[in-house]
Every structure is written in C-alpha cells, then in structure tokens.
C-alpha positions in Angstrom: 97.6 119.9 75.8 94.8 117.0 76.4 91.8 117.9 78.5 90.3 114.8 80.3 86.5 115.0 80.6 85.5 114.1 84.2 82.5 111.8 84.4 80.1 113.2 87.3 79.1 110.2 89.4 75.7 109.8 91.1 73.9 107.9 93.5 70.4 106.6 92.7 67.8 105.5 95.5 64.7 103.8 94.5 61.8 103.1 97.1 59.2 100.9 95.3 56.1 100.8 97.8 53.0 99.4 97.3 51.1 102.5 96.5 54.2 105.0 95.4 57.4 104.5 93.8 60.1 107.3 94.3 63.5 107.9 93.0 66.2 110.1 94.3 69.4 111.2 92.6 72.3 112.7 94.4 75.8 113.8 93.4 78.3 111.4 94.7 80.3 114.0 96.7 80.8 115.0 100.1 77.7 117.2 100.3 75.6 114.9 98.4 73.6 117.7 96.3 70.3 116.5 95.5 69.8 116.4 91.5 66.3 115.3 91.0 63.7 113.5 92.7 60.3 112.1 91.4 57.5 110.0 92.3 54.8 108.0 90.9 51.8 105.9 91.7 53.1 102.2 91.9 51.9 99.6 89.6 52.6 95.8 89.6 53.4 95.7 93.4 51.3 94.3 96.3 52.1 94.2 100.0 55.8 94.6 98.7 55.8 91.9 96.3 56.1 92.3 92.3 52.8 90.7 91.1 53.1 92.3 87.4 56.7 92.5 86.3 55.8 94.6 83.0 53.8 97.2 84.9 56.5 97.4 87.7 59.1 97.9 85.0 57.1 100.7 83.3 56.8 102.6 86.6 60.9 102.5 87.1 61.3 103.5 83.4 58.8 106.5 83.9 60.9 107.4 86.8 64.1 107.1 85.2 63.0 109.1 82.2 61.7 112.0 84.3 65.0 112.4 86.4 67.1 111.8 83.3 65.4 115.0 81.9 65.8 116.8 85.0 69.5 116.2 85.2 70.1 116.8 81.6 68.6 120.5 81.8 
C-alpha cells in the first residue's frame, strides 16, 4: 500500500509600507489558522514607492526567513 504525502497549502499576505513591512502566513483551510507573523522596519520604500530595490528585497528576504523558521519548528 502506497502512502501519499499531502502538501500543506499556505496563504501569505505581505504589507510593505514606508515604515514597516509585515508578513502573515495562514493555512489554506476553512478556519485559516495563523502559522506565523513577522514585522520589520522597511528599507527602500518611500511613500509607497520602491526607491531601492536591493534594500526592499533584503527586507522581504529577512521576513520570509523568519516565518519559514517559525513554520518549520
């Protein structure tokens, strides 16, 4: 008998503001259980416009790394 692994689906919401960036990860289920939430000072954004892509990308990388660590625990 073969067992099938079921890959869990997640939904990610990113709020990238001029002062703070936030990420929320929830399970893609009816009750949408929160798996992780992180926030970080935004870099590279001014008045809703990306002014430094490298800094903005690094902020997202930091947030993604933190939530991945929380989910993998």
